[in-house]
C-alpha positions as CSV (number, residue, x, y, z in Angstrom):
1,X,1.9,-34.5,-44.3
2,X,1.6,-35.1,-48.0
3,X,3.9,-34.7,-50.9
4,X,2.1,-31.5,-51.9
5,X,3.8,-28.1,-51.6
6,X,3.8,-26.8,-48.1
7,X,1.7,-23.7,-47.6
8,X,3.0,-20.8,-45.5
9,X,1.3,-17.6,-44.2
10,X,3.5,-15.4,-46.4
11,X,2.9,-17.4,-49.6
12,X,-0.8,-17.2,-48.8
13,X,-0.6,-13.5,-48.8
14,X,0.4,-12.3,-45.3
15,X,4.0,-11.7,-44.5
16,X,4.2,-11.2,-40.7
17,X,7.7,-9.6,-40.8
18,X,6.7,-7.2,-43.5
19,X,3.5,-6.3,-41.6
20,X,5.5,-5.7,-38.4
21,X,7.9,-3.5,-40.3
22,X,5.1,-1.4,-41.8
23,X,3.5,-1.0,-38.4
24,X,6.8,0.1,-36.9
25,X,7.1,2.7,-39.7
26,X,3.6,4.0,-39.0
27,X,4.2,4.2,-35.3
28,X,7.6,5.9,-35.9
29,X,5.9,8.5,-38.1
30,X,3.1,9.2,-35.6
31,X,5.3,9.3,-32.5
32,X,5.5,7.5,-29.2
33,X,2.5,6.4,-27.3
34,X,2.1,4.6,-24.0
35,X,1.1,1.0,-24.0
36,X,1.6,-2.2,-26.1
37,X,-1.8,-3.8,-26.5
38,X,-3.6,-0.5,-26.0
39,X,-2.8,3.2,-26.1
40,X,-2.9,4.7,-22.6
41,X,-4.0,8.3,-21.8
42,X,-3.7,9.6,-18.3
43,X,-7.0,11.1,-17.1
44,X,-6.1,11.8,-13.5
45,X,-3.5,11.1,-10.9
46,X,-3.9,7.3,-11.0
47,X,-6.3,6.5,-13.8
48,X,-6.0,5.7,-17.5
49,X,-8.2,5.9,-20.5
50,X,-7.2,3.1,-22.9
51,X,-8.0,2.7,-26.5
52,X,-7.6,-0.3,-28.9
53,X,-8.7,-0.8,-32.5
54,X,-8.9,-3.9,-34.6
55,X,-11.0,-5.8,-37.1
56,X,-12.1,-9.2,-38.2
57,X,-9.8,-9.6,-41.2
58,X,-10.3,-12.2,-43.9
59,X,-12.6,-14.3,-41.7
60,X,-15.2,-12.1,-43.4
61,X,-14.6,-13.9,-46.7
62,X,-15.6,-17.1,-45.1
63,X,-18.8,-15.5,-43.7
64,X,-19.4,-14.0,-47.2
65,X,-19.0,-17.4,-48.9
66,X,-21.4,-19.1,-46.4
67,X,-23.7,-16.0,-46.3
68,X,-23.6,-16.2,-42.5
69,X,-22.5,-13.0,-40.7
70,X,-24.0,-13.9,-37.4
71,X,-20.8,-14.4,-35.5
72,X,-18.3,-11.9,-37.0
73,X,-19.6,-9.1,-34.7
74,X,-18.5,-11.2,-31.7
75,X,-15.1,-11.6,-33.3
76,X,-14.8,-7.8,-33.8
77,X,-15.6,-7.2,-30.2
78,X,-13.3,-10.0,-29.0
79,X,-10.2,-8.9,-30.9
80,X,-10.4,-5.4,-29.3
81,X,-11.4,-6.3,-25.7
82,X,-8.9,-9.1,-25.4
83,X,-6.1,-6.6,-26.3
84,X,-7.4,-4.3,-23.5
85,X,-7.5,-7.3,-21.1
86,X,-3.9,-8.1,-22.0
87,X,-3.0,-4.6,-20.7
88,X,-5.0,-5.0,-17.5
89,X,-7.7,-2.7,-18.7
90,X,-11.5,-3.2,-18.3
91,X,-13.4,-2.4,-21.5
92,X,-16.3,0.0,-21.1
93,X,-17.5,1.1,-24.5
94,X,-17.2,0.2,-28.2
95,X,-17.9,1.8,-31.5
96,X,-18.0,-0.1,-34.8
97,X,-17.1,0.8,-38.4
98,X,-18.8,-1.2,-41.2
99,X,-17.7,-0.5,-44.7
100,X,-19.8,-2.1,-47.5
101,X,-20.0,-2.3,-51.3
102,X,-23.7,-1.8,-51.1
103,X,-26.2,-1.6,-48.2
104,X,-28.0,-4.8,-47.2
105,X,-30.4,-4.9,-44.3
106,X,-30.2,-8.6,-43.7
107,X,-26.4,-8.9,-43.3
108,X,-26.3,-5.6,-41.4
109,X,-28.8,-7.0,-38.9
110,X,-26.7,-10.2,-38.5
111,X,-23.5,-8.1,-37.9
112,X,-25.4,-6.0,-35.4
113,X,-26.7,-9.0,-33.5
114,X,-23.1,-10.4,-33.3
115,X,-21.8,-7.0,-32.0
116,X,-24.6,-6.9,-29.4
117,X,-23.8,-10.5,-28.2
118,X,-20.0,-9.7,-28.1
119,X,-20.7,-6.6,-26.0
120,X,-22.9,-8.6,-23.7
121,X,-20.1,-11.2,-23.2
122,X,-17.6,-8.5,-22.5
123,X,-20.0,-6.7,-20.2
124,X,-19.6,-3.3,-21.9
125,X,-21.7,-0.8,-23.9
126,X,-22.1,-0.3,-27.6
127,X,-22.3,3.4,-28.0
128,X,-22.8,3.8,-31.8
129,X,-20.8,3.4,-34.9
130,X,-20.6,4.2,-38.6
131,X,-21.8,2.4,-41.8
132,X,-20.1,3.6,-45.0
133,X,-21.1,2.7,-48.5
134,X,-18.0,2.7,-50.6
135,X,-18.3,0.7,-53.8
136,X,-15.1,1.9,-55.3
137,X,-13.1,1.0,-52.1
138,X,-14.5,-2.3,-50.9
139,X,-15.8,-5.3,-52.8
140,X,-17.9,-6.9,-50.1
141,X,-17.6,-5.5,-46.6
142,X,-15.1,-4.8,-43.9
143,X,-15.8,-4.6,-40.2
144,X,-13.6,-3.0,-37.5
145,X,-14.1,-1.1,-34.3
146,X,-12.5,0.8,-31.5
147,X,-12.8,0.0,-27.8
148,X,-12.4,2.3,-24.8
149,X,-11.5,1.0,-21.4
150,X,-10.5,2.3,-17.9
151,X,-8.0,1.2,-15.4
152,X,-6.3,2.5,-12.3
153,X,-2.5,2.7,-12.3
154,X,-2.3,-0.3,-10.1
155,X,-4.5,-2.4,-12.4
156,X,-2.4,-1.8,-15.5
157,X,0.1,-4.6,-16.0
158,X,3.6,-3.3,-16.4
159,X,4.0,-5.6,-19.5
160,X,7.3,-7.1,-18.5
161,X,7.6,-10.7,-17.4
162,X,10.3,-11.8,-14.9
163,X,12.7,-14.7,-15.0
164,X,11.2,-17.3,-12.7
165,X,7.6,-16.4,-13.5
166,X,5.1,-19.1,-14.2
167,X,3.0,-19.0,-17.3
168,X,-0.8,-19.5,-16.9
169,X,-2.7,-20.2,-20.1
170,X,-6.3,-20.3,-21.2
171,X,-7.8,-22.3,-23.9
172,X,-8.9,-20.7,-27.2
173,X,-12.3,-21.5,-28.8
174,X,-10.6,-22.4,-32.1
175,X,-8.9,-20.5,-34.8
176,X,-10.2,-17.1,-33.6
177,X,-9.6,-14.3,-36.1
178,X,-6.0,-14.6,-37.1
179,X,-4.3,-16.7,-39.8
180,X,-7.5,-17.0,-41.8
181,X,-5.7,-16.2,-45.0
182,X,-3.6,-19.4,-44.6
183,X,-6.6,-21.4,-43.3
184,X,-8.8,-20.3,-46.2
185,X,-6.0,-21.2,-48.7
186,X,-5.7,-24.7,-47.1
187,X,-9.5,-25.2,-46.9
188,X,-10.1,-24.4,-50.6
189,X,-7.0,-26.2,-51.9
190,X,-7.5,-28.7,-54.7
191,X,-11.2,-27.9,-55.1
192,X,-12.0,-27.9,-51.5
193,X,-15.1,-25.9,-50.3
194,X,-16.3,-24.3,-47.1
195,X,-19.4,-26.5,-47.6
196,X,-17.4,-29.7,-47.4
197,X,-18.2,-31.9,-44.4
198,X,-15.8,-31.2,-41.5
199,X,-13.9,-34.5,-40.9
200,X,-14.0,-34.3,-37.1
201,X,-16.7,-34.0,-34.5
202,X,-18.2,-30.7,-33.5
203,X,-19.2,-29.1,-36.8
204,X,-21.1,-30.1,-39.9
205,X,-19.0,-28.2,-42.4
206,X,-15.5,-26.8,-42.8
207,X,-16.9,-23.2,-42.9
208,X,-18.7,-23.7,-39.5
209,X,-15.4,-24.7,-37.9
210,X,-13.6,-21.6,-39.4
211,X,-16.4,-19.3,-38.2
212,X,-16.3,-20.4,-34.6
213,X,-16.2,-17.0,-32.8
214,X,-13.2,-15.7,-30.9
215,X,-13.3,-16.4,-27.1
216,X,-13.5,-13.2,-24.9
217,X,-11.1,-13.2,-22.0
218,X,-12.3,-10.1,-20.0
219,X,-13.8,-12.4,-17.3
220,X,-10.2,-13.2,-16.3
221,X,-9.4,-9.6,-15.2
222,X,-10.7,-9.9,-11.6
223,X,-8.4,-12.9,-10.8
224,X,-5.5,-11.3,-12.6
225,X,-5.9,-8.0,-10.7
226,X,-6.0,-10.0,-7.4
227,X,-2.6,-11.4,-8.2
228,X,0.8,-9.9,-8.9
229,X,0.3,-10.2,-12.7
230,X,3.3,-8.9,-14.6
231,X,2.3,-9.3,-18.2
232,X,-0.2,-10.9,-20.5
233,X,-0.2,-12.0,-24.1
234,X,-3.2,-12.2,-26.4
235,X,-2.2,-15.0,-28.8
236,X,-3.2,-13.5,-32.2
237,X,-1.3,-12.8,-35.5
238,X,2.2,-14.3,-35.2
239,X,0.9,-17.2,-33.1
240,X,3.1,-18.3,-30.2
241,X,5.7,-15.6,-30.9
242,X,3.3,-13.2,-29.2
243,X,4.7,-14.4,-25.9
244,X,7.8,-12.4,-26.7
245,X,5.8,-9.2,-26.3
246,X,6.1,-9.8,-22.6
247,X,9.8,-9.2,-22.8
248,X,13.0,-10.7,-24.0
249,X,13.1,-14.0,-22.2
250,X,12.7,-17.7,-23.0
251,X,9.2,-18.9,-22.6
252,X,9.2,-22.6,-21.9
253,X,5.7,-23.9,-22.6
254,X,5.5,-27.5,-21.4
255,X,1.7,-28.0,-21.0
256,X,-0.1,-26.1,-23.7
257,X,-3.8,-26.8,-24.4
258,X,-4.3,-29.3,-27.1
259,X,-5.1,-27.8,-30.5
260,X,-8.7,-28.1,-31.6
261,X,-9.4,-30.3,-34.6
262,X,-9.7,-27.2,-36.9
263,X,-5.9,-26.8,-36.7
264,X,-5.3,-30.5,-37.6
265,X,-7.5,-30.0,-40.6
266,X,-5.7,-26.9,-41.8
267,X,-2.3,-28.5,-41.3
268,X,-3.2,-31.6,-43.1
269,X,-5.0,-29.9,-46.0
270,X,-2.4,-27.3,-46.4
271,X,0.6,-29.5,-45.7
272,X,1.7,-26.8,-43.2
273,X,4.8,-27.4,-41.1
274,X,4.6,-27.5,-37.3
275,X,6.7,-24.4,-37.0
276,X,4.5,-22.4,-39.4
277,X,1.4,-23.5,-37.6
278,X,2.7,-22.2,-34.3
279,X,4.0,-19.0,-35.9
280,X,0.6,-18.3,-37.4
281,X,-2.1,-19.7,-35.1
282,X,-2.9,-19.9,-31.4
283,X,-2.9,-23.7,-31.6
284,X,-5.4,-24.1,-28.7
285,X,-4.2,-21.5,-26.2
286,X,-5.5,-18.0,-26.7
287,X,-4.4,-16.0,-23.7
288,X,-1.3,-16.3,-21.5
289,X,-0.2,-14.5,-18.3
290,X,3.2,-14.3,-16.6
291,X,3.1,-14.0,-12.8
292,X,4.9,-15.2,-9.7
293,X,4.8,-18.9,-9.2
294,X,3.1,-18.4,-5.8
295,X,0.1,-16.7,-7.5
296,X,-0.1,-18.9,-10.6
297,X,-2.0,-21.9,-9.2
298,X,-4.4,-19.6,-7.4
299,X,-5.2,-17.7,-10.6
300,X,-5.5,-21.0,-12.5
301,X,-7.9,-22.4,-9.9
302,X,-10.0,-19.3,-9.8
303,X,-10.5,-19.5,-13.5
304,X,-10.5,-22.2,-16.2
305,X,-6.8,-21.8,-16.8
306,X,-3.8,-23.9,-15.9
307,X,0.0,-23.5,-15.5
308,X,1.5,-24.1,-18.9
309,X,5.2,-23.3,-18.4
310,X,7.8,-20.9,-17.0
311,X,9.9,-17.9,-17.9
312,X,13.7,-18.0,-17.9
313,X,16.6,-15.9,-19.2
314,X,17.2,-16.1,-22.9
315,X,15.2,-15.3,-26.0
316,X,12.4,-17.1,-27.8
317,X,9.5,-19.5,-27.2
318,X,10.0,-23.2,-26.7
319,X,6.8,-25.2,-27.3
320,X,6.2,-28.8,-28.4
321,X,9.8,-29.3,-29.4
322,X,9.9,-26.1,-31.5
323,X,12.1,-23.0,-30.9
324,X,10.3,-19.9,-32.2
């Protein structure tokens, strides 16, 4: 840490509590719907159609600054299909929505190539989309999409962890597509640039590290369905507090994956506290499942995951000496 003012997500422009309150107000006005990470619609006696929608967020501003849109399509796919996976749903189809200030064939092609690669990694179909030219609404571009998935009743996780469950975690690929407002503020602080050399191995520039595409976790579904998986958490906006979406318990995380160097860079450049980092970013672990201890090692061994902690009575997340 330095003597510079500490950056926070809220001061950078995103207040998580205000965002959650606004979302609650929207949901309250629309009415109840089934599902947490995805909306569930029964389509038979034991089958569900599930829908999720999400975008890339301010990561697009990094892509714009570097004039490199080749990976943001992967991010758009990932943010949607990972939410479906957290519900136990297999994604089957995706439609995108690209809003632009003015049409540009070159960046549209790059976005399309990323969407195609993301769909390939998620093993699902791209079934169309929409490009809207709206110069009075957007300054550059915005990219979002909606994903449809299918699951039987037995495949859908009930979404509620149990006291005594083990936590299995899977490594992230880096910063993914959340917290970029804070990361960008840190990266450009005091004259910093996305073109600056990245001070750690793996990337040439800061911008390349920030643009590393979000990992897609749909390949875990087979192993999770073969076990008595109770709930999953996709670690996105809100960081490690996302584990509380699996129910009001204490989540003791004792062996989380090490944060990638991009997090060390953001924390040092932004003088960000440990607690703020864990409340904003995935900090190296992008997906977590709660399941019986007897199944945990088997699922971890069948994938590239590992047991990272346990669930007990209480409230909150305990990780790296922090209480969130």
